[in-house]
Short mmCIF file of the C-alpha atoms (twelve columns), coordinates in Angstrom:
data_MODEL
# 
_entry.id   MODEL 
# 
loop_
_atom_site.group_PDB 
_atom_site.id 
_atom_site.type_symbol 
_atom_site.label_atom_id 
_atom_site.label_alt_id 
_atom_site.label_comp_id 
_atom_site.label_asym_id 
_atom_site.label_seq_id 
_atom_site.Cartn_x 
_atom_site.Cartn_y 
_atom_site.Cartn_z 
_atom_site.pdbx_PDB_model_num 
ATOM 1   C CA . UNK A 1   176.050 83.068 199.264 1 
ATOM 2   C CA . UNK A 2   172.735 81.255 197.942 1 
ATOM 3   C CA . UNK A 3   170.515 83.529 199.787 1 
ATOM 4   C CA . UNK A 4   172.254 86.681 198.687 1 
ATOM 5   C CA . UNK A 5   172.235 85.712 195.073 1 
ATOM 6   C CA . UNK A 6   168.699 84.579 195.024 1 
ATOM 7   C CA . UNK A 7   167.693 87.831 196.917 1 
ATOM 8   C CA . UNK A 8   169.322 89.743 194.169 1 
ATOM 9   C CA . UNK A 9   167.520 87.914 191.321 1 
ATOM 10  C CA . UNK A 10  164.299 88.207 193.126 1 
ATOM 11  C CA . UNK A 11  164.722 92.147 193.446 1 
ATOM 12  C CA . UNK A 12  165.784 92.466 189.942 1 
ATOM 13  C CA . UNK A 13  162.655 90.825 188.705 1 
ATOM 14  C CA . UNK A 14  160.049 91.923 191.118 1 
ATOM 15  C CA . UNK A 15  158.838 95.108 189.310 1 
ATOM 16  C CA . UNK A 16  158.371 93.272 186.123 1 
ATOM 17  C CA . UNK A 17  156.257 90.557 187.801 1 
ATOM 18  C CA . UNK A 18  154.316 93.135 189.798 1 
ATOM 19  C CA . UNK A 19  153.281 94.780 186.219 1 
ATOM 20  C CA . UNK A 20  152.720 91.720 184.239 1 
ATOM 21  C CA . UNK A 21  151.571 88.963 186.872 1 
ATOM 22  C CA . UNK A 22  149.377 90.956 189.394 1 
ATOM 23  C CA . UNK A 23  151.628 89.952 192.184 1 
ATOM 24  C CA . UNK A 24  150.224 91.423 195.603 1 
ATOM 25  C CA . UNK A 25  152.489 92.428 198.695 1 
ATOM 26  C CA . UNK A 26  151.072 89.777 200.520 1 
ATOM 27  C CA . UNK A 27  152.224 86.983 198.134 1 
ATOM 28  C CA . UNK A 28  155.720 88.303 197.827 1 
ATOM 29  C CA . UNK A 29  156.000 88.505 201.596 1 
ATOM 30  C CA . UNK A 30  154.980 84.829 201.954 1 
ATOM 31  C CA . UNK A 31  157.108 83.343 199.099 1 
ATOM 32  C CA . UNK A 32  159.926 82.264 201.208 1 
ATOM 33  C CA . UNK A 33  157.626 79.902 203.251 1 
ATOM 34  C CA . UNK A 34  155.872 78.500 200.153 1 
ATOM 35  C CA . UNK A 35  157.546 74.962 200.365 1 
ATOM 36  C CA . UNK A 36  156.574 71.462 201.161 1 
ATOM 37  C CA . UNK A 37  156.286 72.268 204.982 1 
ATOM 38  C CA . UNK A 38  154.278 75.355 204.652 1 
ATOM 39  C CA . UNK A 39  151.682 73.542 202.242 1 
ATOM 40  C CA . UNK A 40  151.479 70.666 204.673 1 
ATOM 41  C CA . UNK A 41  150.844 72.816 207.552 1 
ATOM 42  C CA . UNK A 42  148.197 74.720 205.638 1 
ATOM 43  C CA . UNK A 43  146.382 71.663 204.412 1 
ATOM 44  C CA . UNK A 44  146.422 69.967 207.905 1 
ATOM 45  C CA . UNK A 45  144.923 73.390 209.418 1 
ATOM 46  C CA . UNK A 46  142.185 73.077 206.710 1 
ATOM 47  C CA . UNK A 47  141.509 69.377 207.529 1 
ATOM 48  C CA . UNK A 48  141.084 70.342 211.266 1 
ATOM 49  C CA . UNK A 49  138.645 72.902 210.279 1 
ATOM 50  C CA . UNK A 50  136.704 70.823 207.975 1 
ATOM 51  C CA . UNK A 51  136.354 68.156 210.640 1 
ATOM 52  C CA . UNK A 52  135.057 70.693 213.076 1 
ATOM 53  C CA . UNK A 53  132.719 72.237 210.613 1 
ATOM 54  C CA . UNK A 54  131.246 68.716 209.586 1 
ATOM 55  C CA . UNK A 55  130.893 67.805 213.248 1 
ATOM 56  C CA . UNK A 56  128.659 70.887 213.933 1 
ATOM 57  C CA . UNK A 57  126.597 70.009 210.785 1 
ATOM 58  C CA . UNK A 58  126.136 66.574 212.069 1 
ATOM 59  C CA . UNK A 59  125.178 67.879 215.470 1 
ATOM 60  C CA . UNK A 60  122.535 70.413 213.859 1 
ATOM 61  C CA . UNK A 61  121.169 67.485 211.930 1 
ATOM 62  C CA . UNK A 62  120.809 65.202 214.777 1 
ATOM 63  C CA . UNK A 63  119.132 67.508 217.228 1 
ATOM 64  C CA . UNK A 64  116.908 68.270 214.296 1 
ATOM 65  C CA . UNK A 65  117.200 72.187 214.678 1 
ATOM 66  C CA . UNK A 66  114.853 73.285 211.922 1 
ATOM 67  C CA . UNK A 67  114.528 76.892 213.141 1 
ATOM 68  C CA . UNK A 68  115.438 79.597 210.797 1 
ATOM 69  C CA . UNK A 69  118.773 80.114 213.007 1 
ATOM 70  C CA . UNK A 70  119.311 76.408 212.605 1 
ATOM 71  C CA . UNK A 71  118.829 76.342 208.817 1 
ATOM 72  C CA . UNK A 72  120.866 79.727 208.430 1 
ATOM 73  C CA . UNK A 73  123.771 78.282 210.412 1 
ATOM 74  C CA . UNK A 74  123.885 74.932 208.471 1 
ATOM 75  C CA . UNK A 75  124.080 76.828 205.243 1 
ATOM 76  C CA . UNK A 76  126.826 78.970 206.488 1 
ATOM 77  C CA . UNK A 77  128.681 75.988 207.565 1 
ATOM 78  C CA . UNK A 78  128.353 74.580 204.368 1 
ATOM 79  C CA . UNK A 79  129.577 77.282 202.507 1 
ATOM 80  C CA . UNK A 80  132.687 77.702 204.740 1 
ATOM 81  C CA . UNK A 81  133.225 73.828 203.980 1 
ATOM 82  C CA . UNK A 82  133.142 74.676 200.260 1 
ATOM 83  C CA . UNK A 83  135.755 77.285 200.707 1 
ATOM 84  C CA . UNK A 84  138.003 75.262 202.855 1 
ATOM 85  C CA . UNK A 85  137.858 72.227 200.456 1 
ATOM 86  C CA . UNK A 86  138.625 74.569 197.550 1 
ATOM 87  C CA . UNK A 87  141.632 75.989 199.320 1 
ATOM 88  C CA . UNK A 88  142.844 72.634 200.172 1 
ATOM 89  C CA . UNK A 89  142.356 71.516 196.533 1 
ATOM 90  C CA . UNK A 90  144.157 74.734 195.302 1 
ATOM 91  C CA . UNK A 91  147.214 74.193 197.797 1 
ATOM 92  C CA . UNK A 92  147.774 70.477 197.103 1 
ATOM 93  C CA . UNK A 93  147.539 70.890 193.185 1 
ATOM 94  C CA . UNK A 94  150.964 72.386 193.474 1 
ATOM 95  C CA . UNK A 95  152.488 68.845 193.494 1 
ATOM 96  C CA . UNK A 96  152.074 66.558 190.441 1 
ATOM 97  C CA . UNK A 97  151.574 63.680 192.646 1 
ATOM 98  C CA . UNK A 98  148.497 65.184 194.319 1 
ATOM 99  C CA . UNK A 99  146.589 65.933 191.190 1 
ATOM 100 C CA . UNK A 100 144.679 62.681 191.327 1 
ATOM 101 C CA . UNK A 101 143.613 63.139 194.996 1 
ATOM 102 C CA . UNK A 102 142.672 66.546 194.157 1 
ATOM 103 C CA . UNK A 103 140.254 65.570 191.378 1 
ATOM 104 C CA . UNK A 104 138.739 62.883 193.820 1 
ATOM 105 C CA . UNK A 105 138.242 65.804 196.481 1 
ATOM 106 C CA . UNK A 106 136.703 67.994 194.033 1 
ATOM 107 C CA . UNK A 107 134.111 65.582 192.760 1 
ATOM 108 C CA . UNK A 108 130.796 66.765 192.995 1 
ATOM 109 C CA . UNK A 109 131.963 70.435 193.507 1 
ATOM 110 C CA . UNK A 110 131.710 73.158 190.593 1 
ATOM 111 C CA . UNK A 111 135.367 74.321 190.904 1 
ATOM 112 C CA . UNK A 112 136.358 76.262 187.826 1 
ATOM 113 C CA . UNK A 113 140.061 75.725 188.692 1 
ATOM 114 C CA . UNK A 114 139.600 72.034 187.912 1 
ATOM 115 C CA . UNK A 115 140.112 73.001 184.265 1 
ATOM 116 C CA . UNK A 116 143.572 73.930 185.009 1 
ATOM 117 C CA . UNK A 117 144.182 70.703 187.113 1 
ATOM 118 C CA . UNK A 118 143.304 69.031 184.057 1 
ATOM 119 C CA . UNK A 119 145.974 70.854 181.998 1 
ATOM 120 C CA . UNK A 120 148.448 70.143 184.672 1 
ATOM 121 C CA . UNK A 121 147.534 66.297 184.558 1 
ATOM 122 C CA . UNK A 122 147.612 66.181 180.662 1 
ATOM 123 C CA . UNK A 123 151.288 68.014 180.986 1 
ATOM 124 C CA . UNK A 124 152.516 65.516 183.494 1 
ATOM 125 C CA . UNK A 125 151.409 62.634 181.286 1 
ATOM 126 C CA . UNK A 126 153.405 64.108 178.522 1 
ATOM 127 C CA . UNK A 127 150.311 65.449 176.410 1 
ATOM 128 C CA . UNK A 128 151.654 69.273 175.871 1 
ATOM 129 C CA . UNK A 129 149.871 70.098 173.023 1 
ATOM 130 C CA . UNK A 130 146.537 69.261 174.943 1 
ATOM 131 C CA . UNK A 131 147.915 70.747 178.132 1 
ATOM 132 C CA . UNK A 132 148.533 74.042 176.520 1 
ATOM 133 C CA . UNK A 133 145.263 74.036 174.847 1 
ATOM 134 C CA . UNK A 134 143.367 73.494 178.408 1 
ATOM 135 C CA . UNK A 135 145.821 75.985 180.018 1 
ATOM 136 C CA . UNK A 136 146.015 78.771 177.413 1 
ATOM 137 C CA . UNK A 137 142.047 78.523 177.567 1 
ATOM 138 C CA . UNK A 138 141.972 79.009 181.332 1 
ATOM 139 C CA . UNK A 139 144.420 81.902 181.700 1 
ATOM 140 C CA . UNK A 140 142.836 83.531 178.675 1 
ATOM 141 C CA . UNK A 141 139.654 83.483 180.284 1 
ATOM 142 C CA . UNK A 142 140.605 84.099 184.142 1 
ATOM 143 C CA . UNK A 143 143.769 86.279 183.345 1 
ATOM 144 C CA . UNK A 144 146.084 84.975 185.923 1 
ATOM 145 C CA . UNK A 145 146.381 82.233 188.664 1 
ATOM 146 C CA . UNK A 146 147.620 83.996 191.612 1 
ATOM 147 C CA . UNK A 147 149.366 82.215 194.495 1 
ATOM 148 C CA . UNK A 148 149.856 78.877 192.469 1 
ATOM 149 C CA . UNK A 149 153.470 77.770 191.839 1 
ATOM 150 C CA . UNK A 150 152.960 74.751 189.509 1 
ATOM 151 C CA . UNK A 151 150.162 76.360 187.216 1 
ATOM 152 C CA . UNK A 152 152.493 79.410 186.327 1 
ATOM 153 C CA . UNK A 153 155.609 77.415 185.952 1 
ATOM 154 C CA . UNK A 154 153.895 74.720 183.828 1 
ATOM 155 C CA . UNK A 155 152.447 77.357 181.713 1 
ATOM 156 C CA . UNK A 156 155.512 79.256 181.423 1 
ATOM 157 C CA . UNK A 157 157.162 76.122 180.144 1 
ATOM 158 C CA . UNK A 158 154.561 75.469 177.645 1 
ATOM 159 C CA . UNK A 159 154.753 79.082 176.380 1 
ATOM 160 C CA . UNK A 160 158.482 78.672 175.949 1 
ATOM 161 C CA . UNK A 161 158.196 75.474 174.439 1 
ATOM 162 C CA . UNK A 162 155.925 77.213 171.731 1 
ATOM 163 C CA . UNK A 163 158.589 79.849 171.213 1 
ATOM 164 C CA . UNK A 164 156.341 82.337 173.086 1 
ATOM 165 C CA . UNK A 165 159.589 83.421 175.060 1 
ATOM 166 C CA . UNK A 166 158.398 87.145 176.169 1 
ATOM 167 C CA . UNK A 167 155.007 85.611 176.973 1 
ATOM 168 C CA . UNK A 168 156.450 82.866 179.109 1 
ATOM 169 C CA . UNK A 169 158.754 85.234 181.027 1 
ATOM 170 C CA . UNK A 170 156.173 86.758 183.593 1 
ATOM 171 C CA . UNK A 171 154.685 83.184 184.402 1 
ATOM 172 C CA . UNK A 172 158.199 81.780 185.053 1 
ATOM 173 C CA . UNK A 173 159.206 84.679 186.960 1 
ATOM 174 C CA . UNK A 174 156.011 84.733 189.270 1 
ATOM 175 C CA . UNK A 175 156.446 80.868 189.973 1 
ATOM 176 C CA . UNK A 176 159.927 81.526 190.884 1 
ATOM 177 C CA . UNK A 177 158.750 84.021 193.732 1 
ATOM 178 C CA . UNK A 178 157.276 80.900 195.209 1 
ATOM 179 C CA . UNK A 179 160.177 78.468 194.697 1 
ATOM 180 C CA . UNK A 180 163.306 80.571 193.713 1 
ATOM 181 C CA . UNK A 181 165.570 77.532 193.443 1 
ATOM 182 C CA . UNK A 182 163.388 75.657 191.084 1 
ATOM 183 C CA . UNK A 183 165.929 74.467 188.605 1 
ATOM 184 C CA . UNK A 184 163.668 73.676 185.772 1 
ATOM 185 C CA . UNK A 185 161.917 76.957 185.804 1 
ATOM 186 C CA . UNK A 186 165.201 78.879 186.216 1 
ATOM 187 C CA . UNK A 187 166.838 77.088 183.070 1 
ATOM 188 C CA . UNK A 188 163.664 77.842 181.061 1 
ATOM 189 C CA . UNK A 189 163.665 81.213 182.267 1 
ATOM 190 C CA . UNK A 190 167.282 81.774 181.230 1 
ATOM 191 C CA . UNK A 191 166.563 80.126 177.796 1 
ATOM 192 C CA . UNK A 192 163.880 82.947 177.483 1 
ATOM 193 C CA . UNK A 193 166.121 85.699 178.109 1 
ATOM 194 C CA . UNK A 194 168.571 84.255 175.587 1 
ATOM 195 C CA . UNK A 195 166.069 84.050 172.930 1 
ATOM 196 C CA . UNK A 196 164.863 87.679 173.561 1 
ATOM 197 C CA . UNK A 197 168.213 89.234 174.072 1 
ATOM 198 C CA . UNK A 198 167.824 90.148 177.716 1 
ATOM 199 C CA . UNK A 199 171.471 90.145 178.558 1 
ATOM 200 C CA . UNK A 200 171.531 91.404 182.106 1 
ATOM 201 C CA . UNK A 201 168.520 89.244 183.115 1 
ATOM 202 C CA . UNK A 202 169.979 86.274 181.614 1 
ATOM 203 C CA . UNK A 203 173.289 86.922 183.463 1 
ATOM 204 C CA . UNK A 204 171.507 87.334 186.816 1 
ATOM 205 C CA . UNK A 205 169.635 83.952 186.341 1 
ATOM 206 C CA . UNK A 206 172.827 82.236 185.173 1 
ATOM 207 C CA . UNK A 207 174.538 83.423 188.677 1 
ATOM 208 C CA . UNK A 208 171.687 81.826 190.366 1 
ATOM 209 C CA . UNK A 209 172.007 78.616 188.392 1 
ATOM 210 C CA . UNK A 210 175.727 78.359 189.195 1 
ATOM 211 C CA . UNK A 211 175.316 78.735 192.725 1 
ATOM 212 C CA . UNK A 212 172.493 76.315 193.109 1 
ATOM 213 C CA . UNK A 213 174.286 73.863 190.857 1 
ATOM 214 C CA . UNK A 214 175.955 72.135 193.860 1 
ATOM 215 C CA . UNK A 215 172.981 72.715 196.060 1 
ATOM 216 C CA . UNK A 216 170.345 69.958 196.961 1 
ATOM 217 C CA . UNK A 217 166.956 71.828 195.725 1 
ATOM 218 C CA . UNK A 218 163.189 70.617 196.318 1 
ATOM 219 C CA . UNK A 219 161.574 69.672 193.082 1 
ATOM 220 C CA . UNK A 220 157.899 68.863 192.614 1 
ATOM 221 C CA . UNK A 221 157.569 65.548 190.941 1 
# 
């Protein structure tokens, strides 16, 4: 029953999200895997790959391979390391409890996404005005944050809190593609539809909330 209702909700909203949030087919197909287990598995794979790359770099330095090939290979390895580290920070930052570690991991690296993470930290600390200032500036400059549950959820919550209900809808809806049973985001979305008079959409969200009311759900804390 839960799966049927959530599927109905996601189908009703999919076209809207595609138009306003830039969702891709690949992201949509992977949404039902975007939970704790999925992220932990991905992070574990990245950690293993980072360890492998660092081992190769160490070996190259130890054998003093200063040939053109050796230098190029080390450069490519370091570029791969940078990309993997960014991916790990991006994934881990979907949980408030990981934000501090993400800041430590990104220290010394020029990841623009850290501006968004700073906004998430301010939100978690209860500084919503500062969080809104930071995240609005980030979204205004970069347009969207594809593939990130928490950033889209929080920005949607902030927009809703400012009374910008229509602007909040696509961000909350996009976040719910990743975790369809997030109660906080669902309630915020229902509130937005109530304020904008979108009766049918509000009813669909209400049905999902009713089904999930007696169900244990995972909430990022």
